[in-house]
TORZA-556869 format. One record per residue (C-alpha): residue in three letters; y, x, z negated. Coordinates in steps of 0.05 Angstrom, whole numbers, padded with zeros to 5 digits, always signed. Layout:
<selums>
alaYXZ;...
</selums>
This chain:
<selums>
unk-00598-00560-01124;unk-00624-00631-01133;unk-00700-00640-01131;unk-00742-00704-01131;unk-00816-00707-01145;unk-00853-00770-01125;unk-00917-00795-01158;unk-00922-00871-01157;unk-00984-00880-01200;unk-01031-00876-01240;unk-01025-00852-01312;unk-01070-00791-01304;unk-01037-00773-01238;unk-00968-00780-01267;unk-00986-00736-01326;unk-01017-00682-01282;unk-00959-00684-01234;unk-00910-00672-01291;unk-00938-00602-01297;unk-00898-00583-01234;unk-00831-00589-01271;unk-00837-00526-01313;unk-00850-00487-01249;unk-00789-00518-01216;unk-00746-00505-01277;unk-00768-00432-01280;unk-00753-00420-01206;unk-00688-00461-01204;unk-00662-00463-01276;unk-00596-00497-01257;unk-00626-00551-01214;unk-00626-00625-01228;unk-00699-00648-01231;unk-00717-00722-01222;unk-00784-00758-01225;unk-00795-00821-01181;unk-00853-00864-01207;unk-00875-00933-01229;unk-00840-00953-01293;unk-00905-00976-01327;unk-00932-00905-01325;unk-00867-00871-01347;unk-00881-00870-01422;unk-00930-00813-01413;unk-00873-00765-01391;unk-00818-00787-01439;unk-00783-00729-01473;unk-00807-00678-01422;unk-00757-00621-01430;unk-00757-00604-01355;unk-00747-00674-01328;unk-00674-00693-01325;unk-00682-00764-01301;unk-00735-00817-01288;unk-00725-00863-01228;unk-00769-00924-01218;unk-00799-00956-01157;unk-00776-01025-01135;unk-00821-01073-01097;unk-00779-01069-01034;unk-00792-01007-00991;unk-00723-01012-00957;unk-00691-01016-01026;unk-00729-00953-01048;unk-00706-00916-00985;unk-00633-00934-00998;unk-00639-00916-01072;unk-00665-00846-01057;unk-00619-00834-00998;unk-00558-00848-01042;unk-00579-00793-01090;unk-00571-00739-01035;unk-00630-00696-01055;unk-00638-00625-01028;unk-00713-00626-01038;unk-00765-00681-01041;unk-00836-00665-01063;unk-00881-00724-01046;unk-00944-00717-01088;unk-00965-00789-01074;unk-00963-00778-00998;unk-00976-00849-00974;unk-00941-00882-00916;unk-00888-00914-00960;unk-00868-00851-00997;unk-00872-00810-00932;unk-00819-00857-00903;unk-00777-00850-00967;unk-00782-00774-00960;unk-00764-00775-00886;unk-00703-00819-00895;unk-00680-00785-00959;unk-00637-00736-00920;unk-00666-00677-00959;unk-00668-00610-00924;unk-00738-00596-00950;unk-00791-00650-00954;unk-00861-00630-00977;unk-00923-00674-00975;unk-00997-00670-00961;unk-01017-00661-00888;unk-01048-00722-00856;unk-01048-00732-00780;unk-01007-00796-00786;unk-00958-00769-00838;unk-00944-00696-00819;unk-00883-00713-00777;unk-00849-00744-00838;unk-00847-00678-00876;unk-00812-00613-00860;unk-00867-00576-00898;unk-00934-00613-00894;unk-00987-00579-00937;unk-01062-00579-00924;unk-01099-00588-00990;unk-01149-00535-01011;unk-01220-00563-01008;unk-01244-00513-01059;unk-01203-00482-01116;unk-01172-00415-01100;unk-01149-00405-01172;unk-01174-00420-01242;unk-01143-00489-01238;unk-01179-00554-01221;unk-01162-00582-01152;unk-01119-00638-01182;unk-01071-00585-01207;unk-01079-00533-01153;unk-01065-00582-01097;unk-01001-00604-01131;unk-00976-00534-01141;unk-00990-00522-01067;unk-00934-00572-01051;unk-00884-00522-01080;unk-00900-00469-01028;unk-00839-00490-00987;unk-00796-00471-01048;unk-00827-00401-01052;unk-00865-00420-01115;unk-00935-00388-01114;unk-00998-00416-01144;unk-00992-00410-01220;unk-01036-00438-01275;unk-01006-00500-01306;unk-01028-00546-01363;unk-01000-00617-01369;unk-00967-00632-01436;unk-00944-00693-01474;unk-00882-00685-01516;unk-00885-00728-01579;unk-00827-00736-01626;unk-00831-00726-01701;unk-00817-00800-01711;unk-00875-00820-01665;unk-00923-00776-01704;unk-00899-00804-01770;unk-00909-00874-01744;unk-00980-00856-01724;unk-00993-00828-01794;unk-00968-00894-01823;unk-01015-00931-01776;unk-01074-00889-01799;unk-01056-00905-01871;unk-01051-00980-01854;unk-01122-00980-01827;unk-01148-00939-01886;unk-01166-00875-01849;unk-01185-00820-01897;unk-01150-00752-01890;unk-01212-00717-01917;unk-01257-00741-01861;unk-01260-00720-01788;unk-01233-00772-01740;unk-01261-00785-01671;unk-01227-00826-01617;unk-01276-00858-01568;unk-01254-00877-01498;unk-01301-00937-01500;unk-01294-00964-01430;unk-01267-00940-01363;unk-01211-00974-01326;unk-01263-01012-01284;unk-01336-01031-01295;unk-01360-00977-01246;unk-01322-00925-01288;unk-01352-00949-01355;unk-01411-00910-01381;unk-01468-00961-01394;unk-01498-00923-01453;unk-01437-00916-01497;unk-01476-00949-01553;unk-01524-00890-01554;unk-01467-00840-01555;unk-01432-00874-01613;unk-01497-00881-01651;unk-01513-00808-01640;unk-01445-00788-01669;unk-01451-00832-01730;unk-01522-00809-01743;unk-01504-00735-01742;unk-01435-00735-01773;unk-01395-00768-01829;unk-01334-00778-01785;unk-01292-00841-01778;unk-01290-00871-01708;unk-01233-00905-01671;unk-01256-00943-01609;unk-01201-00947-01557;unk-01200-01004-01507;unk-01148-01048-01474;unk-01138-01121-01496;unk-01175-01149-01436;unk-01237-01110-01457;unk-01240-01140-01527;unk-01300-01184-01512;unk-01336-01124-01482;unk-01323-01086-01546;unk-01348-01143-01589;unk-01413-01144-01551;unk-01419-01068-01558;unk-01403-01071-01632;unk-01458-01122-01645;unk-01509-01075-01613;unk-01490-01014-01655;unk-01529-00985-01713;unk-01506-01003-01783;unk-01483-00930-01792;unk-01439-00936-01731;unk-01409-01003-01753;unk-01392-00972-01820;unk-01359-00912-01787;unk-01316-00952-01738;unk-01246-00970-01758;unk-01248-01042-01736;unk-01190-01073-01697;unk-01150-01009-01696;unk-01094-01022-01646;unk-01033-00984-01621;unk-00970-01017-01595;unk-00961-00977-01531;unk-00981-00914-01494;unk-00935-00869-01537;unk-00966-00898-01600;unk-01036-00885-01572;unk-01018-00813-01554;unk-00990-00801-01624;unk-01054-00829-01654;unk-01097-00784-01610;unk-01056-00724-01634;unk-01080-00738-01705;unk-01154-00740-01685;unk-01203-00682-01689;unk-01234-00699-01621;unk-01239-00750-01566;unk-01300-00767-01525;unk-01320-00821-01476;unk-01305-00846-01407;unk-01265-00797-01366;unk-01197-00824-01347;unk-01128-00835-01375;unk-01149-00825-01448;unk-01184-00759-01435;unk-01124-00733-01396;unk-01079-00752-01454;unk-01125-00718-01503;unk-01127-00652-01464;unk-01052-00654-01454;unk-01045-00657-01530;unk-01095-00599-01538;unk-01145-00643-01574;unk-01219-00625-01564;unk-01245-00671-01509;unk-01312-00690-01481;unk-01309-00734-01419;unk-01365-00771-01382;unk-01351-00775-01308;unk-01368-00836-01268;unk-01408-00824-01203;unk-01348-00853-01164;unk-01301-00798-01189;unk-01297-00728-01159;unk-01305-00688-01223;unk-01290-00621-01188;unk-01219-00645-01178;unk-01208-00669-01249;unk-01242-00618-01293;unk-01176-00587-01311;unk-01172-00540-01370;unk-01247-00544-01382;unk-01277-00484-01418;unk-01343-00514-01441;unk-01321-00510-01514;unk-01255-00544-01530;unk-01255-00585-01466;unk-01322-00605-01436;unk-01352-00660-01394;unk-01417-00688-01365;unk-01425-00709-01293;unk-01486-00746-01266;unk-01483-00705-01202;unk-01496-00641-01242;unk-01563-00669-01265;unk-01587-00718-01212;unk-01583-00702-01138;unk-01573-00752-01082;unk-01535-00817-01096;unk-01545-00831-01170;unk-01517-00891-01205;unk-01490-00894-01276;unk-01554-00930-01298;unk-01592-00866-01279;unk-01550-00823-01326;unk-01585-00831-01393;unk-01554-00792-01451;unk-01617-00750-01455;unk-01593-00711-01395;unk-01533-00681-01432;unk-01552-00689-01505;unk-01553-00614-01519;unk-01484-00606-01488;unk-01458-00665-01529;unk-01490-00640-01593;unk-01456-00572-01585;unk-01389-00608-01579;unk-01403-00652-01640;unk-01424-00592-01682;unk-01364-00552-01662;unk-01310-00605-01673;unk-01337-00661-01717;unk-01377-00626-01772;
</selums>
């Protein structure tokens, strides 16, 4: 059997979707399993033992349809479930096509699936809804945990990077997801969070941000306490997503804006504390959370109505944050 899973973007979605492949491999051990995605997000699933081949989207929809049709898949699981991928699924020639039910898309799938609105398992909805798409293959709901598979060489290169920047093995290391992918996903009081960590611990801090956010970081850095400035490993930079993931794997914890970095951290089993933006549905993305190793704060849990990020002062969740700090950074 030849099976294709489609998840066009984004990094967190691609990583979470990769958790379907172990279930497919277990059910159909001799099948050929392919993943269709944007190339720029593919690094996060490199070396996955249950993915036989990565196939990348082209800009041309017709070209994508022909590319997939030539592969002669038996099954297509369209996790992305937008009009473009629904058309790709429909014209793939696969006997089974699974995607999320939408009134304007249902005719394109042989097995449209209505998402659960509330979890019916121990999984977060972002995982449960994906596993639902395997119902047409007689695969029941089963707990899954996304994983990142690093090589020995990648970890060794991260260790060399730590040595290059003078990180001390005898100190705890915290990775901070300093900003979100957009301004509305960036916690406005990150200065207070970093200062709280540096005041209460002796850990060394790596602030993660993308190159386009460098000026934002410089402004943040200027505002920090002297203790925080001393704790931060200035100008720490990784070459790519794999290098970042390997660096996270060497840290004792990660905290900050919920998003790609927190998903990477949890996939590597690193203690993680995420701060959810008001524009994100935290109930869907609180996967693996146990309140100890993996925890998060969401403004909607503290302030009812339509709160903004400016309303969400650190004082609301300081006890929760302090428990995380004491458990993993002292």
